[in-house]
C-alpha positions, 0 to 999 in steps of 0.5 A, a space after each residue: 408408076 407410083 415410085 414404090 419398088 415392086 417385089 422382084 424388082 431392083 431397088 436403087 442399090 440394085 438389090 432384089 427387094 423380094 430377096 431382101 425380104 426373104 433374107 430378113 424373114 429367114 433371119 427372124 425365124 432363126 432368131 426365134 428358134 435360137 430364143 426357143 432353144 435358150 428357153 428350153 435349156 433353162 429348165 424348170 427350176 430357172 423358169 420357176 425362179 424368173 416366171 412362175 414363182 416371181 413376186 414383187 417385193 414390197 418390203 424395205 430395209 433401212 440401209 443404203 443401196 450402193 451405186 454399183 448395185 443400183 447400176 446393176 438393177 437399172 441395167 437389168 430392168 431398162 431393157 425389160 418388156 414394156 407395153 408397146 415398147 414405149 419404155 414408160 418407166 422413169 427412175 429416180 435414185 434418191 439419196 437424201 431424206 429431205 429430197 424423199 420427203 419433198 417428193 
């Protein structure tokens, strides 16, 4: 025997591996259905706002952004989808003109 647990056999904890895999698959299906229901409940106006009509902003205003607002922005974007879940974003919050000029 090669040391791997075969489907339908008990692992070291006495758990049926096939049953555990089936439970995990059922949990994943339930989670996906819940996501689909939440998306359907959003309605066209919300989907337009966050997906269809969303645009990148490239204008700036000459006034400081508060710490609370920066935290809220970071909290929203830090868990966003990334390429291969690799989270490549690196964020710097710069407060001083000298530092901005250097970078």
